N, C-alpha and C positions, 0 to 999 in steps of 0.2 A: 504494500500500500504506500502511496506517496505521502510525504509529510509526517511520517511517524518518527523520523529522526535517524534514518540509516546513515546518512552522510555525517551527521553530528557525532554519531557513535564512532565512525571511522576517524573523524577529526580528533576526538578525545583519545582514541587508541593511539593515534599518531603522536599526540602530545605526551601521552603517558609513557610510551616506550622510549621516547626521546629523553624524557627526564630520567628514567631509570637506566638508560644506556644499555638496553638489552640486546641491541643489534648494532652491527657495524654500520649499516645504512638502512634507511626506510625510504621506499620508493612509492610515489603516489601517482596514479593515473586516473583521470576523470574521463570516463568512456563517452559521455554525451551520446551522440548518435553516430559517431564516426567509428564504427566497429571494424575498422580495417586494420590489417596487420601493421601497415606503415604508421598509422596514428599511435598505436600502442608502443611500437619500437621507438619512434621518435620521442615520445613522452619519457620513456625510460632512459634513453641515451642522453637526453638533455640534462638528466640528473646524474649521469655518470661521466660525461665528457663535454667539453666546450666545443669540440670539433665534430659536430653531428653531420655536417654536410658531406663528409667523405663517405658515408655509409648510405649510398643510394640503393644498393641491392639488398633486399630483405634477407637473403641468405647470409650475406656477409655480416649484416647487422645482427642476426641471430647468433652467429658465431662469436661476435664481439661481446654481446650481452652475456652469453653463456660463459665465456672464458673469464670475463670480469667478475662474475658473481659466483663461480663454482666453488671457491674456497672462502667465500664471505658468509657471515651470519647476517642475513638480510630479511626484511619484511616487505612484501609487495602488497600494496593496498589498491584494489580496483573498485572504483565507485561508479555505479550506474550501469552495471552489466545487464544487457537485455538479450544477448544471444551467445551461443557457444564460442569460446575462445580456445584455439589450439595453442596452449601455452608453450609446447615444444617448438612451434614455429616462431614464437616470439623470441625464444632463447632461454626459457625457463624449463628446467628438466628435473625429473625425479632424482637424478644424481646429485642435485644440489642439496646435500643432506642437512645443511644448516639454514636453508631457505624456507620461508613461510609465505603463504599467499592467503589473503583475506579479501573476499569480494562482497559487494553489496548489490542485491538484485531484488526486483519485485517478483521474479519467477522462481519459485522454489524448485521446479523441475530442473533448472539449470545446475543446481547443486549436484543432482544425480548424474546428469549428462556429462558434467565436467569432472565427475568422480572426486568430489570434495570429501575430505575426511569427516566433516561434521557440518551441520546446518543449524542455525539458530533463528527462530522466527521472532521478529521484532514486533511486539505487541504495541498497541497504543499506550500512551502514558498512563500511569496509575492515577486514580482520582486525586490522591494526595500530591503527587508531582504536578499534576495539572493545576491544582489549586495554588500550589507554591509558585509556579511559573506565572499564573495570572496575577497574583498579588505583587510579584516583582515588577511586572510590566505596568500595572495600574497604579501602584503606589499606595500610600497610606490610606487613601479614601476608601479602599475596600474594607477597612476595619471599622468604618463608621457604623454605629448601631442601626441607622436607617438603611444602610447599604449592604451590610454583611450577608443577610439572607438572600437578597437579590443576586449578589455576587456569586454565591454558591450555586444558584440555579443557572446562572449564565455559564459557569464553568461546565456544568453538566451538558448544556445545549451545544457547547463548542466541541463536544465529542472527543475530548482528550487529544485533539490534534494540535501540536505545538504551534504551527503556523497560523491556525485559526485563532488560537488563544492570544498569540502576540498581536494579531490584527485587531481583534475586538478590544483587547486590553489597551492598545495604543489609542484607539478611538475614545475610550473612557478615561484615559490617564488624567488624573488631577481634577476630574469633573465631579464635584459634589452636588449633584442635582438628581434627586430621587426620581423625578418624572422622566428624566433622560434615561436613567438606568432601567426603569420599568418599561419605557418605550423600546429600549434595546432588547430586553428580555422578550417582549411581545413579538417583535419582529423575528427573533430567533426561534420562537415557538410556533410561528404561523405554519399552516398546512404546507407540505412540500408539493410544489407544482412540478418540480423537475426530478425525475428519477434518473440520476446520473451515476455511472460507475465511479466509485471513490469520493463522490461529492454529496452523498445523502445528508451527512451531518453538518456540512459547512456551507452549502450554497446560500442559505439565507444569511449566514454571517458575512459571506462575500458581498451579497446584495447590500447589506447594511453599510459596508465600507464604500462600495461602488456608488451608491446613491448619494453619498456625501460629497463626491467629486463633482466639480462643475463640468459642464458638457464637454468643453475642450480637453480637460484632463481625462475624462472618461474615454474619449477617442484615442488619446495618446496611449493610455493603458491598453486598450483593446488592440491597438496597432502592435504593441509589444508581443502579443500572442502569435504574431505571424512568424516569429523566429522559432527554430526547432526547440524541442524540449531540452531543458538544461543547457541551453546555448548561451555562451558568454558574449554579450553584445558590447561593442566599443561605444562608450557614452557619446562621443562626438558624432559618431555615425548615426546613432539612434536619433539624436537631436536634428541632424541634417535631414533624415528621412521625414521626421515630423514637419520640418520646415517646407520641404518640397511638396509634401502633402497638404500644406497650408493649414496644419493643425495648430501651429504657433507662428509667430514672427511675420504675420501678414503686414505688408507695407513697412517692414522694419529692415534695418541694416543687418548684415550677417552677424556682426558683433552683438547687437541687441537681441537677435534671435537666439544666439548661443546662450546668452545670459538668461533669457526667459526659459529656454529649453532645459538648461541644467537646473534651474530653480524648480521647474515642474518635475523633473526627474527626482530631485531630492525630496520633493513632497511625496512622490509615490514610494520612494524608499522608506521614508518616515512612517508611512502607512503599511509597511511590510508587503506592498504589492510588487516591489522589485527588491532583489537581494544584491547587496554590494560586496558580499563575501566571495570574491573571485580571485583568480591568480594575479590580477593586477588591479590597482585601485581605479583605473580608468575604464573598468568593465563592470557590467551588471548582468543579472539574469533574472528571469521571472520564476518564482517558486512554482514547482510543478502543479501543486494543488490549486493555485490561483490561475495558472495558465489554462488548466482544464475548464475551470469556471468561466474564464474570459472567452474561451472558444464558444462555449454554450451561450454566453451572453451575446456574443457577436452574432450568433444565429438568431437569437430572439429579436435583436435589433436590426436585422437585415444589414449587417455591416459588410457583408460580401466577402468574408474571409475564407480563402481556400488554402489550406496548409497540408502539405505532404512531407512528412519527415520521419516517420517511424518504420517505414517499409521501403524496400528497394523498388523503384518504379521500373517495370519492364517496358512500359510505354507511358507517354504523357497522359494527363487527365483527359476525361471525355470532353468532347466539344461543348456539351451542355454546361459542364463545369466552367469552362473558359467563358462561356456566354454570361454566366451569372456572377462571375468573380469580380470583385473590386480590388482586393488585396490578394494576389496570387503568389504564394511562397512555395518554391520547389528547391529550397536550399539543400545542397549536398544529397540529392535524391537519386544519384546515379543515372541521370537522364542521358540518353544517347542521341535522341532526335526530338524535334519539335513538330507540331502540326503545321501543315502547309500555310493555311490562312484562317486561323481561328477568328470567330466573331466575338469581339470583346467590347461591347458598347459601354460598359461600366468601369473598365479596368483603370486603376490609378497607380498601383504598384506592382511590379513584376520582379521577383527575386529569383534569379537563376544561378547565383554564385555557387562556387565550389563543385560544379558538375564537370569534373575533369574530362569525362568522355564526350562531352558535347563539343563538337568541332564545326558544325555547320548550322547556320540559321537560314531557313528557306527564304527564297527571294521575296515572297509575298507575306511573310510572317507578320509584319507590322502594319499591313494595309488597313486593318480595321481596329486599330488601337489609338485613335486620335486623342482619347482622354488620358492616356498614360502620362504620369508625372515623374515616376521614379523607376529607373531601369538599372539593375545591378547584374553584371556579367563577370564579376571578379573571379579570377582563377579558373575560367573555362578555357577550352582549347580552340576557340573560334579563330578562324583565319581572316575573316572579313565581315564587315557589316553589310547587309543587303540594301539594295536601292530603296526598299520600302521604309527605311529608317527616316526618310524625309516626311513621312506621314505623321510622325510624332510631334506635331506642332505645339503641343502643350507640355512636352517633356521639360522638366526643370532640373533633374539630377540624373547623371549617367556615370556609372562606375565601370571602367574597363581595366582597372589596375590588375596587374599580374596575368593579363591575357598575353602570354609570351609569344603566341603565334600570330598575333594581330600586328601587322607591320605598317599599316597605313589607315588613314581615315578617309572615307569617301567624300566626294564633293557635295553629295546630297546632305551631309551633316550641316552644311552652312545654312540650310533652310530652317534650322531649329532655333528660331530667334527667342524662344522662351527659356532656352537652356541657361541655367544659372551656375550649375556645378558640373565640372568635367574632370574626371580622375583617370589618367592614363599612365600613372607611375608603374615602372617595372614591366611595362608591356613591351611588345616588339617594336613599338613606335619610339625611335631613339632620337628624334630631333624636334623641330617645330613645324608641324604641318601647316601649310598656308591657310587651310580651311578654318583654323582656330581664329584667325583674324576676322573672319566673318561672324563669329559668335559674339557680337558686341554686347550682349546682355550678360555675359559671364561675370559672376561675382567671385567664383572660386575655381582656380585652375591648378591641377597637380600633374606634373609630368617629369620625365627623366630625359637627360641629354647625354648622348654618346655620339662622338664623331666617327661613325662607322663608314668604311669605304663602300661606296655604292648605295649609301643611305638615300632613299627617295625623299626624305624630309630634310636633307642637308642643303639649306638655303644660304644665300650670301648674307653677310651681316646687315646691310641696309634692309633687306626683306624681313629678316628676323625682327629688327627694331621696329619696323612698320607694324608688325603683328601686335607688339605690346603697346604701340602708340594708339591702337584702335580699341584696346580693352580698358576703356576709361572707368568702367564700373567695378573693376577688380578690387576685392577686399581681402582675398587670401590667395597667395601664390606659393607653390612648392615647386622648386626645380632641383631635382637630385642630379648631381653632376660629379664627375671626377675632376678635382681641381688641378690634377697633373696633366689633364688633356690639353694639348696646345691650342686647339680651336676654342675650347671653353675659356682659357686664359685670354684669348684675343677678344672674344665677344662679350664676356661677362661685364666688363666696365661699362660698355655701351648699354647693355640691358639694364644694369643697375641705375644708370642715369635716367633711362626712360621710366623705371619704376619709381624714381624719386618724385616724379610729377603726379603720381596717383594719389589723389586727395583722400580716398576712402580706404587705402591699404591698411589693414589692421593685423594681418598674420603673414609672416614671411619665413620661408626656408630657402637659404641662398648660400652659395659658395663663392666668397670673394677671394680672388687670387692673391691680393695683397692689402695692406692697410690703407694704401692710397685710394683704392677703389671703394673701400668701406667708408673712408672719410668723406669722399665726394658724395656718396649716397646719403650719409647722415646729415651733412650740411645742407643738401638740397631737398631732402625728403620733406614734403609738406606735412605728411601724416606724423612723422617722427617729431618734428619741431613743434607741432601743435599740442604738446603734452600739457597737462594741468599742473605738473610739478617736475622738478629735475629727475625724480625717480619714476615718473609715469608718463608715457606717451600714449598715442592713440592705438598702439600695438597691444592687442590682447595676448599675443604669443609671437615668439620668433625663435628660429634656429639659425644662428649666424656662424658660419665657418670662415676662418681667415687663415690663409697660408696654403702652401702646396703640399705640405707633408702630413696631410690629414690622416689620422688613424680612425678606425671605427670607434664608436663611443666605448669608453672603458666598461668592462664588465661590472665595475663597482659604481658606475654612474647610471642612475635611473631617474630621468627627468620627470617621469610621471609622478614621483613623490612630491614634486613642487607644484603647488596649486596654480602658479602663474605660467609655468611652462615657457619660460624665457631663457634660452640657452645660448651661450657663447663659447666657441672653441677657437683658440689661437694656437697655431703650430708653426714652428720654424721662424718665429718673429725676431726682429732686432729692435733694440731700444724699447721704449715704452711710449708709443704714440698716444696722444691725448684722446684720440677717438676711441681707443680701447677703454680708457677710464670712463668715457661718456657712456658707452654701452654697458659697462659693468654697473653703473648706477641703477640700471633697470633689469639686470640679469638675475635670475634666481639659481642658475646652474652655470658653472664655469670650469672649463678645462684649459690649462696652460701646458703646452707640450713642446718639448725640445727648444726652449728659449735658452740661448747660450751666453747672453750678456747680463741679464738681470741677476743681482746678488741678493736683493732683499724683496720679498714678495710685497711688502708694504709699499714699495715704489709704484705699484699699480693703482694706488689710491685706496688704501684700506678704509679710510673714513667714508668713502663713497659706496662701499659694498654693503649697504644696509639691507638690501633685498636678498643677498646671497644665502642660499640654503644648502647647496651641495658644491663642493670645490675639489677638483683633482689637479694636482701639480705633478707632472711626470717628465722625467728625462731632461730637466733643466740643469745643465752641468755646472752653472756658476752660482746657483742659489745657496746662500749660507744660512739664512734665517727667514722665517715667515713673517714674524712681527717683532718690531724692535722699539724699545723705549716709548711705550704708550704712557702718556701722562694724563690726558683729559678724557677724550672720547672713548667709547666702548668699541672694541674690535669684534667684528662679525657677530653681532648680537643675535642674529636669526639663523646662523649656520648650524645645520643638523649633521652634516657629514663632511669630514676632511680626510682626503686620501693623498698622502705624500709618497710618491713612487719613484725610485731610481734617481734620487737627488744625492749624488755622490759627494757634494761639498757641504751638504746641510749639517750645521753644527748645533743649531737651536731652532725649536719651534717658536718659543717666546724668550726674549732676553730683556731683563729689567722688569720694573713694576708693571702690573696690568690693571687697568681701570676696572671697576665693578661692571658686571653684566657682559664682559667679554666672554665669548664662547658660551653664553648662557643657555643656548638650546642645543649644544653639541651632544649628539647621542652616539656617534661612531667616529673613531679615529683609526686610520691605517697608516703604518710606517713600514715601507718595504724598500730594501736595498738603499738605505741612507747610511753610507759607509763611514762618515765622520761624526755621526751622532753618538755621544757618550751617555747621555741621559734621555730617555724617551720623553718624560714629562717633568718640567721644572716645578719647583715648589710654588712659585707664583701662579702658574697655570693650573696646577692640581687643585688649588683652592677654589677655582672658578668652575670646575667641571662637575656641577651638581646634577646634570642630566645625562652624563656619559653612561652608555649601556654596553658598548662593545669596543674593546681596545685590542688591536692586532699589531704586533711588532715582529717583523720577519726579515731575516737575512741582513740585519744591520750589524756588521761585523765588529764595530767598536763599542756597542752599547754594553755598559757594565751595570747599569741600574735602571729600573723601569720608572720608579717614582723617586724624585728627590724629596726627602723629608728633612726639614731644617729645624724641627722641634722634637724633643724627646717624647712628648705626648701631645695629642691633638684633641682639643675640646670639641671641634666640629668635625664629624667624619668626612674624609675625602672620598670623592666619587661614590656617593651613597647608593646610586642606582646602577653601578657597574654589574652587569650580569655575566659577560663573557670576556675572558682574558686569554689571548693567544700569544704565546712566545715560541717562535719557531726559528731554529738555526741562528741562535745568538751565541756565538762561540766564546765571547768574552764576558757574558753576563754572569755576575757573581751574586747579585741579590735583586729581589723585587723592590724592596725599600729598606730603609734603615730607621727603625722606630716602631712604636706601637700603632697598629693599624687594624681597624675593624671593618671587615667587608660586609656591609649591611645587605647588599643585594646579590653578591657573587653566587652564580649558579654553576658555571662551568669554567674550568681552567685547562688549557692545553699547553704542555711543555714538551717540546721535542728538539733535539739538537742543541741543547743548552748544558753541556757537560760540566761546566764550572759552577753551575748553580746547585748548591747543596742544601737549600732550605726554602720551603714554599711559604714561609711566614704564616702558616696556618697552625692553630693550636687546638682545633676541635671546637672552640667556643667563639672564635672571632669571624666565622663564616657559617652562620646557622642555616642559610638557604642553599648551601652547597649540594649539588646533585652529581657532578661528574668531574673526575680528574683524568685527563688523557695524557699518557706518557708511556715511555718504554719501561719494561719491568727491570731491566738491568740498571737503568738510571735511578729508579725508585729505590732499589736496594742500596744505593750509595748515599742516600740522603742522611744528613746528620741529625735529623729530628729525633726526639725521644721515642723509645719503643711504644710507649702508651699512645702518643699522638699518631704515630704511623699505624698502629692497630685500629685507632678510631677512624682514620681516613681511608684505610685499605678498602672498605666496601664501596667507596666512591670511585675507585680506580678502574679505568678501562685501558688495559695495556695494548699497545700497538707494535 
């Protein structure tokens, strides 16, 4: 049954075994509806290696997985299994005597088919647990004498379904109105009009929440049901679809529509109608139990929703279904062909993405789809768009990204004057097709540039500049290019100059060959200069790359963690141009790579980095210190992550006194291959790190001490929230600190390759939350701690 907590149980199991250190590794695969071998293998390999791309062959991938895991003690968690999985084809074998597999499924027969050793039926919550959960969500009002009896009856009507309880509880949270509670109970007790599988006990609860939404938000929610079950949806994409469907942002700018759309989405999340517990904070999904109800509600309201996602389609839906459909969703449904000329008088959205076997669109396919507004062909194998594409005169959004076999856009595309969004990133289209210049209504354009020999879209620079000169309504532009490409270096400054004249530009991804071209753009950009303050321009987001030695984003850099998503990367730069300081005032994520002149990171304008939340400094051979002699202003007050990598001359992170609130939000600090660093964290810095949770020091060959302690005893605990301490390959490390130190939050410590370290500074009482010590047994045996302390700590050890 959906909604009883199978996924939550797996999540708790995952967390529990991690705390206890029972396995060498825990692997998690969310099956969703992609029950293909490739999906499972890719999910596992992403957790085993960063070089997944080399394993394109399933057979080789299976061998790699098997060889990697055969001597490991591992736990594989499979969530959402709905059909048989041949584990041996994945690379999971009976010969893995230390391996365990746990799966969550609605179909008990799968346990027998897959020859599982045991099966456990997950029942609904107990009444007591349901009551407890309801009171946690509702708050103290549930204990009021006038409410307590009603609350008990509402819990019963919610059917012990966690998601229903959370939804109804959220609706009543903090509301001390007896009439409202009685009305809610009455609605939950009303006769069941709909006999639905899995929904008998909760459809009226769903109606209660649904009816509270205004009409526009109701339609936004129902639209979300067009995505496959348990499908993680990119937030921006969902908002874009809402906008192209004119559910939000009517007569608004793209920026305003994004703001309205994300606010609406947060409202739906708050009401538990969308779930934000996904692999990435920029994704959401619809809870299964509410998606089922939404599909039924869409039927009752004649919403015209046609969704095929649970079974493989041997052929496309019937022509009658096409005729009646408004939102037609065939995502990842193994489509091979499409009907020749379906009659679609009502169609508004057509989702065909992720159908890898779909290579041809019939010539007349779009002839009778004049009402279509949103078309997504992402990840299909189409080679061309048919002439009938010209009939889509109301089309507002078209996604052709990752259509690798599509190498050109037809001239007929120029007739789509209503088109506002076009995404051709990572498709076979590698230049700037002339027809784009005819799409003068475009507000969002995303494309990739590669100067390939024989490229049909390889136009001269004046022609390319003319294309952008005509796109006066552009608000968002993404151009993915190789900054080392000679042609890109030649044309990029000219394109940037044209973009500077776009008054509405509010989102930009662009590769500037040098700081001169960036400076010319910043100085001339109308949108950039029209900011309301030095730290805020009209840009809601940007990804600005400067220099020709660009690396892929560091594995430690996740811009999605930054709410502003304003990212600057500088590579191979000389000196410290003022334009970099200007952009840094508005950046929330920054990478400085291979700068060989700067000796002090503060020279980049540390006082102006107020918005910075993530910072990576890598391969800068002259940097000796990050912050020096701070007297007045706070340094990096909102910085959450700092990663210092391969800084071979770095001697100090901070030197001298540090003003209060410096590093006040820092939660993660990484030091890697900083060869002249003798102390990881100075006394002055340590006193400010009240939010630090993860400290990693690796391959810093001269580090002798992790924390500098300048007082024999400390009144205020240092780093009270530190949970994880990693000390790896520090050959000169002799102590973690010198003094009395209480680890209030420490849960895990890893020490490997630190042979001179002979004491962990743990006495059994100063780290009460300790869960795991990872180290080599031979090193553990050499520690000089007392026999009693070592005996106390031994159960926490995980020897490697």
